[in-house]
C-alpha positions in Angstrom: -26.5 -172.0 -90.1 -27.4 -175.7 -89.8 -29.6 -177.5 -92.4 -31.6 -180.5 -91.4 -33.5 -182.8 -93.9 -35.1 -186.2 -94.2 -32.6 -188.6 -95.7 -34.0 -191.3 -98.1 -32.7 -193.9 -95.7 -35.4 -192.9 -93.2 -38.2 -192.5 -95.8 -37.8 -195.7 -98.0 -39.9 -197.9 -95.6 -42.8 -195.5 -96.1 -42.3 -195.4 -99.9 -42.2 -199.3 -99.9 -45.4 -199.5 -97.8 -47.2 -197.1 -100.1 -46.0 -198.8 -103.2 -47.0 -202.3 -102.1 -50.3 -201.1 -100.7 -51.2 -199.1 -103.8 -50.2 -202.0 -106.1 -52.3 -204.5 -104.3 -55.3 -202.4 -103.8 -55.3 -200.9 -107.3 -54.5 -204.4 -108.8 -57.5 -206.0 -107.0 -59.7 -203.1 -108.2 -59.2 -204.3 -111.7 -61.0 -207.5 -110.9 -63.9 -206.0 -108.8 -67.2 -204.9 -110.2 -67.4 -201.1 -110.2 -70.8 -201.2 -108.5 -69.7 -203.5 -105.6 -68.8 -202.6 -102.0 -65.5 -204.3 -102.5 -64.6 -201.8 -105.3 -65.5 -198.9 -103.0 -63.3 -200.3 -100.2 -60.4 -200.9 -102.6 -60.8 -197.4 -103.9 -60.5 -196.0 -100.4 -57.4 -198.1 -99.7 -55.8 -197.0 -103.0 -56.4 -193.3 -102.0 -55.0 -194.0 -98.6 -51.8 -195.5 -99.9 -51.5 -192.7 -102.6 -51.8 -190.2 -99.7 -49.0 -192.0 -97.8 -46.8 -191.8 -100.9 -47.5 -188.1 -101.4 -46.9 -187.2 -97.7 -43.6 -189.1 -97.8 -42.6 -187.2 -100.9 -43.5 -184.0 -99.2 -41.4 -184.8 -96.2 -38.4 -185.7 -98.5 -38.4 -182.2 -100.0 -38.6 -180.3 -96.6 -35.5 -178.6 -95.2 -35.2 -177.1 -91.8 -32.6 -174.3 -91.3 -31.4 -173.5 -87.8 -29.7 -170.2 -87.3 -29.2 -167.8 -84.3 -32.5 -166.1 -85.1 -34.7 -169.1 -85.3 -36.1 -172.0 -87.3 -36.9 -171.7 -90.9 -38.8 -174.5 -92.7 -38.5 -174.4 -96.5 -39.5 -176.5 -99.5 -37.2 -177.6 -102.3 -40.2 -177.9 -104.6 -41.9 -174.6 -103.9 -39.5 -171.7 -104.1 -40.5 -168.9 -101.8 -42.5 -171.2 -99.4 -41.2 -170.6 -95.8 -42.3 -171.0 -92.3 -40.3 -169.0 -89.8 -40.4 -169.4 -86.0 -38.0 -167.1 -84.2 -36.5 -168.5 -81.1 -37.8 -165.6 -79.1 -41.4 -166.2 -80.3 -41.7 -169.9 -79.4 -45.0 -170.2 -77.5 -45.1 -174.0 -77.1 -43.0 -177.1 -77.6 -44.4 -180.6 -77.6 -42.4 -183.9 -77.9 -44.5 -187.0 -78.4 -43.8 -190.6 -79.0 -45.9 -192.8 -81.3 -45.3 -196.5 -80.7 -45.8 -199.1 -83.3 -45.6 -202.0 -80.9 -47.4 -202.8 -77.6 -44.1 -203.0 -75.7 -43.2 -199.5 -77.1 -39.9 -200.9 -78.4 -40.4 -199.3 -81.8 -41.9 -196.1 -83.0 -41.1 -192.5 -83.8 -40.9 -189.1 -82.1 -42.7 -186.0 -83.2 -41.7 -182.5 -82.2 -44.1 -179.7 -82.6 -42.9 -176.1 -82.2 -45.5 -173.3 -82.2 -44.7 -169.6 -82.4 -46.2 -166.4 -83.5 -44.6 -167.0 -86.9 -46.3 -170.4 -87.4 -45.9 -174.0 -86.6 -43.1 -176.4 -87.4 -43.8 -180.2 -87.0 -41.0 -182.7 -87.6 -40.4 -186.3 -86.7 -37.4 -188.3 -85.6 -36.4 -189.3 -89.2 -35.0 -185.8 -89.6 -31.2 -185.5 -89.5 -30.1 -183.8 -86.3 -33.5 -184.3 -84.6 -32.1 -184.5 -81.0 -30.2 -181.2 -81.4 -33.4 -179.5 -82.7 -35.3 -180.9 -79.6 -32.5 -179.5 -77.4 -32.5 -176.1 -79.0 -36.3 -175.8 -79.0 -36.6 -176.8 -75.3 -33.8 -174.3 -74.4 -35.6 -171.6 -76.3 -38.9 -172.4 -74.6 -37.1 -172.3 -71.2 -35.6 -168.9 -72.0 -39.0 -167.6 -73.0 -40.6 -168.9 -69.8 -42.8 -171.3 -71.7 -44.1 -174.2 -69.6 -43.8 -177.6 -71.1 -45.9 -180.6 -70.3 -44.8 -183.5 -68.0 -45.0 -185.8 -71.1 -42.7 -183.6 -73.1 -40.2 -183.4 -70.2 -40.3 -187.2 -69.7 -39.9 -187.8 -73.4 -36.9 -185.4 -73.5 -35.3 -187.5 -70.8 -36.0 -190.6 -72.9 -34.0 -189.3 -75.8 -31.1 -188.5 -73.6 -31.7 -184.9 -72.5 -30.8 -184.6 -68.9 -30.2 -180.9 -69.0 -33.9 -180.1 -68.3 -35.0 -182.1 -65.3 -38.7 -181.5 -64.4 -38.0 -179.6 -61.2 -36.0 -176.9 -63.1 -38.8 -176.4 -65.7 -41.7 -175.7 -63.4 
């Protein structure tokens, strides 16, 4: 069994953004009149940055277990919380790239695996992300699940040449 997780080294930029944004917006709220439009906008920004911090903390406590039977997503905070997607039940696999620059030089990958047991969605900050992509696409191929042209092209972008488009149609 292999365990994958989000290391702090991949999450600290999000924690930093959330902390700075929340500090600035909440700090400016102290100087705004509670009945003003500016106060409402700053409240919205504070909530947005608090949500970013909470979602980053959620990702930090997620663990993905890979075993011969399938993918198991668990939580370190909530004992008993599990999402299980057996390899044989994979119904769709999607690999998308989200760019943070116009020239697409920086960004992150997101893998979505759907099965009858649920949905597992992870991003490229996860340790062992390429191996999970490889295993999910291989399982989809074994199950006869068609993947989109975008997913196949993205798989080639991250170095997966084992699944050329002509073999997956």
